[in-house]
C-alpha positions as protocol buffer text, in pm:
chain_id: "A"
residue {
  index: 1
  type: MET
  ca { x: -982 y: 383 z: -1170 }
}
residue {
  index: 2
  type: ALA
  ca { x: -866 y: 637 z: -1430 }
}
residue {
  index: 3
  type: CYS
  ca { x: -676 y: 939 z: -1308 }
}
residue {
  index: 4
  type: LYS
  ca { x: -702 y: 1245 z: -1525 }
}
residue {
  index: 5
  type: SER
  ca { x: -495 y: 1555 z: -1483 }
}
residue {
  index: 6
  type: GLU
  ca { x: -725 y: 1819 z: -1353 }
}
residue {
  index: 7
  type: THR
  ca { x: -657 y: 2168 z: -1534 }
}
residue {
  index: 8
  type: GLN
  ca { x: -474 y: 2315 z: -1799 }
}
residue {
  index: 9
  type: THR
  ca { x: -301 y: 2647 z: -1715 }
}
residue {
  index: 10
  type: ASP
  ca { x: -111 y: 2928 z: -1834 }
}
residue {
  index: 11
  type: VAL
  ca { x: -127 y: 3088 z: -2212 }
}
residue {
  index: 12
  type: ALA
  ca { x: -115 y: 2722 z: -2369 }
}
residue {
  index: 13
  type: ALA
  ca { x: -463 y: 2669 z: -2234 }
}
residue {
  index: 14
  type: THR
  ca { x: -590 y: 2950 z: -2434 }
}
residue {
  index: 15
  type: VAL
  ca { x: -394 y: 2889 z: -2752 }
}
residue {
  index: 16
  type: HIS
  ca { x: -431 y: 2521 z: -2791 }
}
residue {
  index: 17
  type: THR
  ca { x: -709 y: 2295 z: -2724 }
}
residue {
  index: 18
  type: PRO
  ca { x: -750 y: 2069 z: -2411 }
}
residue {
  index: 19
  type: GLU
  ca { x: -732 y: 1772 z: -2643 }
}
residue {
  index: 20
  type: PHE
  ca { x: -425 y: 1866 z: -2785 }
}
residue {
  index: 21
  type: LEU
  ca { x: -236 y: 1930 z: -2470 }
}
residue {
  index: 22
  type: ASN
  ca { x: -389 y: 1618 z: -2332 }
}
residue {
  index: 23
  type: GLY
  ca { x: -231 y: 1418 z: -2596 }
}
residue {
  index: 24
  type: LEU
  ca { x: 115 y: 1543 z: -2538 }
}
residue {
  index: 25
  type: LYS
  ca { x: 372 y: 1291 z: -2437 }
}
residue {
  index: 26
  type: SER
  ca { x: 711 y: 1372 z: -2297 }
}
residue {
  index: 27
  type: SER
  ca { x: 982 y: 1175 z: -2101 }
}
residue {
  index: 28
  type: GLY
  ca { x: 929 y: 1228 z: -1735 }
}
residue {
  index: 29
  type: LEU
  ca { x: 571 y: 1365 z: -1771 }
}
residue {
  index: 30
  type: PRO
  ca { x: 292 y: 1114 z: -1681 }
}
residue {
  index: 31
  type: ASN
  ca { x: 17 y: 1080 z: -1938 }
}
residue {
  index: 32
  type: HIS
  ca { x: -294 y: 1295 z: -1905 }
}
residue {
  index: 33
  type: GLU
  ca { x: -497 y: 973 z: -1818 }
}
residue {
  index: 34
  type: ILE
  ca { x: -348 y: 700 z: -1610 }
}
residue {
  index: 35
  type: LYS
  ca { x: -535 y: 364 z: -1567 }
}
residue {
  index: 36
  type: LEU
  ca { x: -464 y: 233 z: -1207 }
}
residue {
  index: 37
  type: LYS
  ca { x: -603 y: -5 z: -981 }
}
residue {
  index: 38
  type: VAL
  ca { x: -501 y: -140 z: -633 }
}
residue {
  index: 39
  type: GLY
  ca { x: -217 y: -417 z: -651 }
}
residue {
  index: 40
  type: ILE
  ca { x: -56 y: -260 z: -979 }
}
residue {
  index: 41
  type: PRO
  ca { x: 338 y: -196 z: -968 }
}
residue {
  index: 42
  type: ILE
  ca { x: 430 y: 168 z: -1019 }
}
residue {
  index: 43
  type: MET
  ca { x: 742 y: 375 z: -1054 }
}
residue {
  index: 44
  type: LEU
  ca { x: 799 y: 730 z: -951 }
}
residue {
  index: 45
  type: LEU
  ca { x: 872 y: 999 z: -1219 }
}
residue {
  index: 46
  type: ARG
  ca { x: 984 y: 1252 z: -965 }
}
residue {
  index: 47
  type: ASN
  ca { x: 1162 y: 1288 z: -654 }
}
residue {
  index: 48
  type: ILE
  ca { x: 928 y: 1326 z: -364 }
}
residue {
  index: 49
  type: ASP
  ca { x: 1107 y: 1257 z: -25 }
}
residue {
  index: 50
  type: HIS
  ca { x: 1504 y: 1194 z: -25 }
}
residue {
  index: 51
  type: SER
  ca { x: 1501 y: 1090 z: 333 }
}
residue {
  index: 52
  type: SER
  ca { x: 1230 y: 794 z: 261 }
}
residue {
  index: 53
  type: GLY
  ca { x: 1402 y: 695 z: -50 }
}
residue {
  index: 54
  type: LEU
  ca { x: 1116 y: 821 z: -265 }
}
residue {
  index: 55
  type: CYS
  ca { x: 1346 y: 911 z: -561 }
}
residue {
  index: 56
  type: ASN
  ca { x: 1314 y: 871 z: -929 }
}
residue {
  index: 57
  type: GLY
  ca { x: 1665 y: 769 z: -1010 }
}
residue {
  index: 58
  type: ARG
  ca { x: 1704 y: 516 z: -709 }
}
residue {
  index: 59
  type: GLY
  ca { x: 1509 y: 246 z: -866 }
}
residue {
  index: 60
  type: THR
  ca { x: 1222 y: 254 z: -596 }
}
residue {
  index: 61
  type: ARG
  ca { x: 924 y: 47 z: -695 }
}
residue {
  index: 62
  type: LEU
  ca { x: 603 y: 39 z: -533 }
}
residue {
  index: 63
  type: ILE
  ca { x: 266 y: -163 z: -521 }
}
residue {
  index: 64
  type: ILE
  ca { x: -60 y: 63 z: -508 }
}
residue {
  index: 65
  type: THR
  ca { x: -244 y: -41 z: -188 }
}
residue {
  index: 66
  type: GLN
  ca { x: -540 y: 230 z: -188 }
}
residue {
  index: 67
  type: LEU
  ca { x: -665 y: 494 z: -454 }
}
residue {
  index: 68
  type: GLY
  ca { x: -791 y: 851 z: -386 }
}
residue {
  index: 69
  type: LYS
  ca { x: -865 y: 1140 z: -595 }
}
residue {
  index: 70
  type: ARG
  ca { x: -570 y: 1359 z: -450 }
}
residue {
  index: 71
  type: VAL
  ca { x: -326 y: 1086 z: -296 }
}
residue {
  index: 72
  type: ILE
  ca { x: -238 y: 716 z: -357 }
}
residue {
  index: 73
  type: GLU
  ca { x: -152 y: 503 z: -77 }
}
residue {
  index: 74
  type: ALA
  ca { x: 151 y: 260 z: -186 }
}
residue {
  index: 75
  type: LYS
  ca { x: 394 y: 7 z: -35 }
}
residue {
  index: 76
  type: VAL
  ca { x: 763 y: 19 z: -128 }
}
residue {
  index: 77
  type: ILE
  ca { x: 882 y: -316 z: -264 }
}
residue {
  index: 78
  type: THR
  ca { x: 1232 y: -232 z: -341 }
}
residue {
  index: 79
  type: SER
  ca { x: 1540 y: -55 z: -151 }
}
residue {
  index: 80
  type: SER
  ca { x: 1604 y: -57 z: 232 }
}
residue {
  index: 81
  type: ASN
  ca { x: 1254 y: 89 z: 262 }
}
residue {
  index: 82
  type: ALA
  ca { x: 1067 y: -227 z: 147 }
}
residue {
  index: 83
  type: GLY
  ca { x: 737 y: -288 z: 322 }
}
residue {
  index: 84
  type: GLN
  ca { x: 704 y: 90 z: 421 }
}
residue {
  index: 85
  type: LYS
  ca { x: 373 y: 263 z: 348 }
}
residue {
  index: 86
  type: VAL
  ca { x: 406 y: 601 z: 160 }
}
residue {
  index: 87
  type: PHE
  ca { x: 144 y: 843 z: 23 }
}
residue {
  index: 88
  type: ILE
  ca { x: 211 y: 1009 z: -326 }
}
residue {
  index: 89
  type: PRO
  ca { x: 21 y: 1335 z: -391 }
}
residue {
  index: 90
  type: ARG
  ca { x: -82 y: 1506 z: -709 }
}
residue {
  index: 91
  type: MET
  ca { x: 167 y: 1736 z: -828 }
}
residue {
  index: 92
  type: ASN
  ca { x: 194 y: 2034 z: -1086 }
}
residue {
  index: 93
  type: LEU
  ca { x: 455 y: 1879 z: -1362 }
}
residue {
  index: 94
  type: SER
  ca { x: 602 y: 2039 z: -1653 }
}
residue {
  index: 95
  type: PRO
  ca { x: 760 y: 1861 z: -1933 }
}
residue {
  index: 96
  type: SER
  ca { x: 1129 y: 1827 z: -1914 }
}
residue {
  index: 97
  type: ASP
  ca { x: 1155 y: 1767 z: -2289 }
}
residue {
  index: 98
  type: HIS
  ca { x: 1294 y: 2083 z: -2446 }
}
residue {
  index: 99
  type: ARG
  ca { x: 1178 y: 2001 z: -2789 }
}
residue {
  index: 100
  type: ILE
  ca { x: 814 y: 2070 z: -2673 }
}
residue {
  index: 101
  type: PRO
  ca { x: 798 y: 2436 z: -2795 }
}
residue {
  index: 102
  type: ILE
  ca { x: 509 y: 2530 z: -2546 }
}
residue {
  index: 103
  type: LYS
  ca { x: 518 y: 2558 z: -2186 }
}
residue {
  index: 104
  type: PHE
  ca { x: 215 y: 2382 z: -1952 }
}
residue {
  index: 105
  type: ASN
  ca { x: 159 y: 2226 z: -1642 }
}
residue {
  index: 106
  type: ARG
  ca { x: -19 y: 1895 z: -1581 }
}
residue {
  index: 107
  type: ARG
  ca { x: -156 y: 1820 z: -1236 }
}
residue {
  index: 108
  type: GLN
  ca { x: -115 y: 1447 z: -1214 }
}
residue {
  index: 109
  type: PHE
  ca { x: 51 y: 1195 z: -1005 }
}
residue {
  index: 110
  type: PRO
  ca { x: 406 y: 1162 z: -1069 }
}
residue {
  index: 111
  type: ILE
  ca { x: 399 y: 794 z: -1150 }
}
residue {
  index: 112
  type: MET
  ca { x: 385 y: 551 z: -1436 }
}
residue {
  index: 113
  type: VAL
  ca { x: 265 y: 177 z: -1439 }
}
residue {
  index: 114
  type: PHE
  ca { x: 579 y: -32 z: -1419 }
}
residue {
  index: 115
  type: TYR
  ca { x: 608 y: -393 z: -1549 }
}
residue {
  index: 116
  type: ALA
  ca { x: 944 y: -364 z: -1719 }
}
residue {
  index: 117
  type: MET
  ca { x: 1241 y: -151 z: -1753 }
}
residue {
  index: 118
  type: THR
  ca { x: 1534 y: -101 z: -1998 }
}
residue {
  index: 119
  type: ILE
  ca { x: 1891 y: -210 z: -1944 }
}
residue {
  index: 120
  type: ASN
  ca { x: 1998 y: 135 z: -1874 }
}
residue {
  index: 121
  type: LYS
  ca { x: 1713 y: 191 z: -1597 }
}
residue {
  index: 122
  type: SER
  ca { x: 1833 y: -136 z: -1413 }
}
residue {
  index: 123
  type: GLN
  ca { x: 2171 y: -22 z: -1382 }
}
residue {
  index: 124
  type: GLY
  ca { x: 2294 y: -9 z: -1001 }
}
residue {
  index: 125
  type: GLN
  ca { x: 2011 y: -258 z: -893 }
}
residue {
  index: 126
  type: SER
  ca { x: 2021 y: -622 z: -785 }
}
residue {
  index: 127
  type: LEU
  ca { x: 1710 y: -808 z: -915 }
}
residue {
  index: 128
  type: SER
  ca { x: 1612 y: -1186 z: -818 }
}
residue {
  index: 129
  type: ASN
  ca { x: 1420 y: -1236 z: -1136 }
}
residue {
  index: 130
  type: VAL
  ca { x: 1502 y: -1092 z: -1481 }
}
residue {
  index: 131
  type: SER
  ca { x: 1371 y: -1174 z: -1810 }
}
residue {
  index: 132
  type: LEU
  ca { x: 1557 y: -1017 z: -2099 }
}
residue {
  index: 133
  type: LEU
  ca { x: 1380 y: -964 z: -2427 }
}
residue {
  index: 134
  type: LEU
  ca { x: 1613 y: -869 z: -2683 }
}
residue {
  index: 135
  type: ARG
  ca { x: 1435 y: -785 z: -3026 }
}
residue {
  index: 136
  type: LYS
  ca { x: 1758 y: -662 z: -3177 }
}
residue {
  index: 137
  type: PRO
  ca { x: 2108 y: -710 z: -3089 }
}
residue {
  index: 138
  type: VAL
  ca { x: 2231 y: -503 z: -2810 }
}
residue {
  index: 139
  type: PHE
  ca { x: 2441 y: -197 z: -2918 }
}
residue {
  index: 140
  type: SER
  ca { x: 2759 y: -288 z: -2702 }
}
residue {
  index: 141
  type: TYR
  ca { x: 2900 y: -540 z: -2466 }
}
residue {
  index: 142
  type: GLY
  ca { x: 2880 y: -308 z: -2191 }
}
residue {
  index: 143
  type: GLN
  ca { x: 2507 y: -310 z: -2240 }
}
residue {
  index: 144
  type: LEU
  ca { x: 2488 y: -699 z: -2221 }
}
residue {
  index: 145
  type: TYR
  ca { x: 2715 y: -690 z: -1903 }
}
residue {
  index: 146
  type: THR
  ca { x: 2482 y: -431 z: -1751 }
}
residue {
  index: 147
  type: ALA
  ca { x: 2179 y: -676 z: -1812 }
}
residue {
  index: 148
  type: LEU
  ca { x: 2349 y: -996 z: -1711 }
}
residue {
  index: 149
  type: PHE
  ca { x: 2500 y: -862 z: -1385 }
}
residue {
  index: 150
  type: ARG
  ca { x: 2173 y: -722 z: -1218 }
}
residue {
  index: 151
  type: ILE
  ca { x: 2064 y: -1087 z: -1143 }
}
residue {
  index: 152
  type: THR
  ca { x: 2128 y: -1240 z: -803 }
}
residue {
  index: 153
  type: THR
  ca { x: 2074 y: -1613 z: -902 }
}
residue {
  index: 154
  type: ARG
  ca { x: 2094 y: -1783 z: -1192 }
}
residue {
  index: 155
  type: GLN
  ca { x: 1772 y: -1966 z: -1160 }
}
residue {
  index: 156
  type: GLY
  ca { x: 1598 y: -1611 z: -1200 }
}
residue {
  index: 157
  type: PHE
  ca { x: 1712 y: -1548 z: -1535 }
}
residue {
  index: 158
  type: LYS
  ca { x: 1527 y: -1611 z: -1864 }
}
residue {
  index: 159
  type: ILE
  ca { x: 1640 y: -1445 z: -2200 }
}
residue {
  index: 160
  type: LEU
  ca { x: 1449 y: -1421 z: -2535 }
}
residue {
  index: 161
  type: ILE
  ca { x: 1622 y: -1356 z: -2850 }
}
residue {
  index: 162
  type: PHE
  ca { x: 1457 y: -1298 z: -3181 }
}
residue {
  index: 163
  type: ASN
  ca { x: 1617 y: -1456 z: -3463 }
}
residue {
  index: 164
  type: GLU
  ca { x: 1439 y: -1331 z: -3808 }
}
residue {
  index: 165
  type: ALA
  ca { x: 1657 y: -1551 z: -4036 }
}
């Protein structure tokens, strides 16, 4: 299923074409079109409910269990709320990147498909299986420390280092 944002609003819609606005990508803003299906892992891009642990920064990961036009049903797979069924509505979202010179809203699910994360995003989490892909050397020992100490078991760790020599 492809979920597209519904409308362009504000002055931006009259000055810029929908194709231009739909093509804009920004950190924290889901793409205009997100390809989804039941069973894929997702990550939240916005805080939805602090009391249920549905927060962007907490490392909450979910699996889609049902798709609707206006709401997604998902199951939490990480955190103390693992196994809990939650509903994620479409929301009006604005880009948080101040380098984008125009203001516009995108009505979309506040999620992104999630198969991997950066070392920085893994900070504060405990993970049983980790595959570390290093295309370039880490820029500091602290970054490598952060990556290595997310792992709860030695058996769940794999590392791939590219050697271009």
